[in-house]
C-alpha positions, 0 to 999 in steps of 0.5 A: 238166742233165746226168746224172751217171754214175760207171763205175769203182770209183774214181769211185763210191768217190769218191762214197762218200768225200763223205759223213761216217761216222756214227762219224767222232768231231766230239764235244768232251767227255769224255760225247761221247768215252765215248758214241762210243767205246762205239758205235764199238768196237761197230760195228769188232767187228761188222765185223772178225767173228769171233775164231778160236777160242785154243788152248794156245800149246805153245811151241817154242824152236827156237835161242838165240843170244847176242848182246852185252846180250841173248838171240835166241831163236827160238820157234814157237808155236800161235795158233788150230786152223789156225795157227802163229806163227814169232817172234824173241824178245830178251831182255836180259840184265838181265831175269830172274824177279826183275827182270821187264822191259817188254816190246815187241810189234815189228810188221813192215811189208810186206816180208821180215817179222820178220826186219828188225826183229830185224836179220838183214837190213837195211831201214827198220825199222833193227833196232828190236827189237834197239835195244829190247833193248839198252834193257832191253825185252824184244821179240817179233817174229813174221811176220804172216800171209803173211810171211816163214816164213807166206809163200805158195807162188807156185804158190799164189798163182798169178801172179807179182807177184800180192800173196799178202796179197790172195789169202789175204784173199780165201782166209780170207774163204770161211770167214768170217774177216777176214785184219785180225782174224786177225792182231789175234788173233795179235798178242793171242796174242805179248801172251799168250805175253810175258805168260807169261813170268816175266822180263817185267811183264806189266803193261808191255806196249807195242807199235810198227811202221812201215807194215803194222806201223803198221797192226797196231799201231795195231789191236791197240793198239785192240783190246787194252787190254794194250797200255799205249804204242803207237808208229804209225810212218808209218802214220797216214792218211786213207781219201780219200788212199788212194782218193779221186779224186787217190788211189793206192789205197793198201790191201792185203789184209793192211790192208783193214779192211771196212766202216771207210768206212762207220763212221769214218776210219783216225785214229777206229781209233787214237782208240780207244786213248785215254786211253793212251799214243800216239806218231805218227811221220810222215816229212817225206818219206814217198811211202807215207803222205803227210806233209799227209794224215798231218798232217790224220789226226793232227789229227782223232785229236788231237781226240779225245785232246782230248775223253777228257781225256788230251791230253797222252798223244799226242804227235807226231813230226814227223821229218825222213826218209822211210818208216821208222822214227825210232828214238831218238824211239820208244825214249824215247817207250816208255822214259818211259811203260813 
């Protein structure tokens, strides 16, 4: 009998993927779901590592520009003792302390940062923070670490073409922090900021984002119950597709969840949003998060929502399109749920 050898990391990971992790949801009842949620959330919090200390926001308004139907403010505030967050806040004209509006945290994806979300440049995000503001939502679009105004110098990253978020993951790891946890913390601080505004109804908060923005929407919504409705766009997928022998190494330092494969899968993380409202958008021609794999992940997520007794709060938007936001249905969902 031939002895099997595994020489490459890819081969080794493929063998690891063949076992079912202990918290991959396989229950059917509400009691199964409640027990799974408690245990899986505990394990995920353990793997995410320490949350940095929160400090006073110390908000500064850097610019204010009036647009048709809304005002765009550029702000900066502190997140923790070693991090500050630049962000755009879009305020509808009719949002006032006497008429507080619902609000949406707009999580940008890989690329240029927050500018695409607010229409300063055009990209796959289709200026969705602007379109939401025109529909009556206060929106905040921050730069995540390593993107936009928080992008590190090429000299610090050292090699042209090297992914800055991979370097940041390693650098912050020296100090005991997971990059994903730090970005989740930044998302929580954005929600703190929204709730501090008198023109925002702090009980009606949502989160939406595409690609890496979908990653952040998934994790922020999973670990902060203030998010009452989430729209995960072109991200829901499986670790098998990302890492297996037919996968594409589709991960990076900013989207890496330490220990996830030892506990469950990506759809299990999204399952922690239940029983709150969640829409998953899947593009038929998405070449980054493949249609067939995304649909398989959604099927697993649907089992979690069904067991929670709130299946109607999970919505699939399987649209004809590429790696992009399907704007109209996402906005309709948030208008309905918030």
